Structures are given as C-alpha cells and as structure tokens.
VOBA-1610 file (N, C-alpha, C; in pm, whole numbers, padded with zeros to 5 digits, always signed):
BEGIN
Gly+00717-05060+04111Gly+00707-04965+04095Gly+00773-04885+03956Ile+00892-04935+03924Ile+00957-04886+03809Ile+00883-04938+03699Glu+00855-05076+03699Glu+00783-05120+03572Glu+00636-05031+03574Arg+00559-05028+03663Arg+00469-04952+03632Arg+00485-04795+03589Leu+00591-04745+03631Leu+00646-04592+03591Leu+00647-04605+03426Gln+00726-04734+03406Gln+00749-04758+03283Gln+00660-04757+03171Ser+00570-04852+03236Ser+00433-04892+03159Ser+00351-04737+03157Met+00366-04676+03255Met+00268-04542+03233Met+00336-04454+03122Ala+00481-04443+03129Ala+00548-04353+03034Ala+00521-04430+02885Ala+00499-04575+02879Ala+00494-04612+02732Ala+00339-04575+02697Leu+00263-04601+02811Leu+00088-04538+02770Leu+00116-04409+02715Asp+00163-04345+02767Asp+00185-04173+02771Asp+00239-04187+02607Glu+00362-04232+02588Glu+00403-04236+02460Glu+00286-04247+02322Glu+00256-04381+02358Glu+00106-04423+02256Glu+00019-04319+02257Arg-00030-04268+02384Arg-00112-04190+02344Arg-00070-04081+02281Gly+00021-04007+02296Gly+00102-03916+02210Gly+00114-03945+02055Arg+00147-04061+02046Arg+00157-04112+01894Arg-00003-04122+01844Val-00099-04179+01924Val-00245-04161+01879Val-00282-04056+01848Thr-00240-03933+01920Thr-00287-03807+01891Thr-00239-03737+01801Ser-00116-03764+01775Ser-00023-03740+01654Ser-00120-03770+01537Leu-00118-03937+01539Leu-00192-03986+01421Leu-00327-03923+01358Ser-00393-03932+01474Ser-00539-03854+01477Ser-00548-03704+01436Leu-00441-03633+01487Leu-00401-03486+01419Leu-00407-03502+01249Glu-00293-03602+01238Glu-00271-03605+01078Glu-00371-03680+00993His-00434-03767+01071His-00564-03786+01000His-00668-03724+00991Arg-00697-03652+01088Arg-00796-03520+01067Arg-00729-03426+00953Glu-00597-03395+00947Glu-00573-03303+00815Glu-00586-03347+00723Met-00566-03481+00695Met-00546-03551+00546Met-00739-03539+00524Leu-00817-03575+00605Leu-00959-03570+00594Leu-00988-03420+00523Glu-00958-03365+00610Glu-00996-03189+00594Glu-00920-03169+00438Thr-00820-03183+00441Thr-00739-03165+00272Thr-00838-03264+00166His-00898-03358+00204His-00955-03448+00111His-01094-03388+00092Arg-01154-03338+00193Arg-01253-03267+00183Arg-01263-03171+00112Gln-01170-03031+00122Gln-01130-02945+00046Gln-01099-02975-00114His-01041-03091-00152His-01040-03122-00264His-01156-03187-00323Leu-01260-03248-00248Leu-01361-03279-00299Leu-01419-03164-00335Leu-01445-03076-00251Leu-01541-02936-00289Leu-01470-02880-00417Glu-01352-02862-00415Glu-01291-02782-00524Glu-01358-02860-00642Glu-01330-02989-00650Glu-01381-03089-00778Glu-01522-03050-00787Arg-01604-03055-00708Arg-01716-03026-00735Arg-01768-02914-00784Glu-01681-02778-00741Glu-01701-02695-00769Glu-01668-02674-00936Arg-01562-02730-00960Arg-01527-02718-01089Arg-01573-02821-01191Val-01658-02919-01128Val-01742-03014-01235Val-01870-02911-01235Lys-01915-02830-01135Lys-02063-02776-01178Lys-02009-02659-01271Ser-01889-02593-01224Ser-01866-02466-01362Ser-01836-02495-01486Leu-01806-02643-01509Leu-01777-02704-01646Leu-01922-02745-01672Ser-02011-02786-01603Ser-02145-02848-01629Ser-02229-02702-01696Leu-02208-02592-01596Leu-02296-02453-01637Leu-02215-02404-01758Glu-02047-02412-01798Glu-02050-02355-01932Glu-02088-02459-02039Arg-02092-02597-02020Arg-02155-02686-02120Arg-02291-02664-02155Leu-02359-02601-02047Leu-02517-02576-02057Leu-02508-02436-02130Gln-02433-02357-02095Gln-02424-02222-02150Gln-02395-02230-02315Ser-02303-02305-02323Ser-02244-02343-02484Ser-02365-02391-02544Ser-02435-02505-02478Ser-02555-02569-02527Ser-02655-02472-02563Glu-02703-02407-02486Glu-02777-02295-02475Glu-02730-02153-02594Asp-02610-02150-02613Asp-02562-02047-02670Asp-02582-02102-02824Leu-02558-02263-02834Leu-02552-02300-02958Leu-02714-02316-03044Glu-02776-02374-02968Glu-02940-02336-02949Glu-02967-02227-03020Gly-02933-02100-02969Gly-02963-02015-02988Gly-02936-01937-03144Glu-02813-01985-03155Glu-02741-01985-03274Glu-02828-02036-03386Arg-02863-02179-03373Arg-02939-02253-03450Arg-03084-02201-03475Arg-03135-02121-03376Arg-03266-02070-03377Arg-03278-01966-03468Arg-03158-01893-03441Arg-03109-01760-03511Arg-03087-01781-03660Ser-03007-01859-03697Ser-03005-01924-03827Ser-03125-01971-03902Arg-03222-02037-03832Arg-03317-02118-03885Arg-03439-01956-03908Glu-03402-01862-03805Glu-03494-01736-03837Glu-03459-01678-03971Leu-03311-01673-03992Leu-03249-01585-04086Leu-03291-01650-04228Glu-03279-01768-04261Glu-03319-01873-04329Glu-03482-01833-04381Glu-03544-01823-04259Glu-03665-01826-04314Glu-03719-01697-04362Glu-03658-01581-04308Glu-03656-01453-04356Glu-03603-01461-04494Ser-03512-01492-04524Ser-03446-01505-04659Ser-03539-01568-04742His-03593-01682-04733His-03688-01751-04798His-03810-01664-04831Ala-03839-01603-04740Ala-03964-01512-04749Ala-03917-01411-04830Ala-03814-01350-04794Ala-03778-01232-04894Ala-03746-01279-05064Phe-03714-01381-05083Phe-03670-01413-05204Phe-03806-01457-05257Ala-03907-01508-05207Ala-04050-01533-05255Ala-04110-01405-05283Ser-04112-01333-05195Ser-04168-01172-05239Ser-04086-01116-05353Ser-03978-01111-05338Ser-03905-01067-05481Ser-03910-01152-05610Lys-03948-01287-05596Lys-03983-01345-05695Lys-04118-01315-05757Ala-04219-01289-05667Ala-04343-01287-05695Ala-04360-01142-05756Asp-04287-01008-05696Asp-04294-00906-05782Asp-04211-00891-05922Leu-04050-00982-05912Leu-04038-00967-06038Leu-04153-01030-06163Glu-04198-01131-06114Glu-04332-01241-06214Glu-04424-01139-06234Gly-04454-01050-06150Gly-04584-00947-06183Gly-04510-00827-06264Lys-04401-00789-06246Lys-04354-00724-06369Lys-04351-00756-06498Leu-04266-00901-06481Leu-04256-00933-06613Leu-04388-00964-06672Leu-04518-01011-06640Leu-04606-01023-06676Leu-04662-00934-06744Gln-04695-00801-06673Gln-04682-00651-06707Gln-04618-00619-06842Gln-04501-00633-06824Gln-04429-00584-06960Gln-04447-00708-07084Gln-04478-00842-07045Gln-04527-00883-07165Gln-04662-00850-07198Glu-04778-00835-07162Glu-04883-00723-07160Glu-04844-00630-07247Thr-04764-00548-07200Thr-04740-00397-07255Thr-04682-00434-07398Leu-04593-00543-07420Leu-04512-00563-07537Leu-04627-00609-07632Gly-04719-00661-07587Gly-04824-00762-07666Gly-04917-00676-07697Ser-04959-00564-07647Ser-05048-00434-07685Ser-04963-00392-07785Met-04826-00328-07741Met-04755-00277-07838Met-04738-00339-07980Glu-04717-00447-07966Glu-04706-00527-08097Glu-04844-00542-08177Ala-04961-00549-08084Ala-05091-00526-08181Ala-05103-00400-08215Ala-05079-00315-08163Ala-05089-00148-08218Ala-05026-00130-08346Ala-04893-00220-08325Ala-04827-00179-08461Ala-04859-00256-08567Ala-04930-00378-08536Ala-04963-00472-08646Ala-05086-00419-08715Lys-05149-00283-08661Lys-05267-00244-08709Lys-05253-00143-08859
//
C-alpha cells in the first residue's frame, strides 16, 4: 500500500515536471515563432526598402538620361541657330565688301 502511494506520488511529481517542461517548451516555441515573424517582417521591410531604393535609383538614372538628351537637343538647336546667324552675317559682310569694292 505504502509503495503504491509512493509510486503514485512519484508519478504525480513526474506528471507535474512533464507539464512544467511542456509549458516551458510551448513558451520557447511561441517566443521562437514570434522572433521568426519579427525577422520575416524585418527582412520584408529591408527588401522593400532596397526595392524602393533600386526604383528610386532607376528613376534618377532615367531623369538624368532625359535631362542629358534635352541638353544635347538644346545644344544642337542653339548650335544650328548660331551657325545660321553666322552664315547670314558672312553673307551680309560679303555683300557689304562687294558694294564697297565698286
């Protein structure tokens, strides 16, 4: 009888330890799961920041190319205007010289 009671008491103690360990294990798993979720969110956030940075960089490159093209076009237009004016001035000067030579 006493051995049986001791055995039952030992069994109850063991069940208590198992329950305690089980609760600790659950808490550890929950903490680990929470850390994984936080890490996943952090990685997603960093990925989005990098993607945004990449998109921003590509946008800046595109704007830079557009500005460069506009600058080249404006230069070409100005150059053509100046060459036209120079040609007119040369023609005017030529006709003035011809008139002066008469």
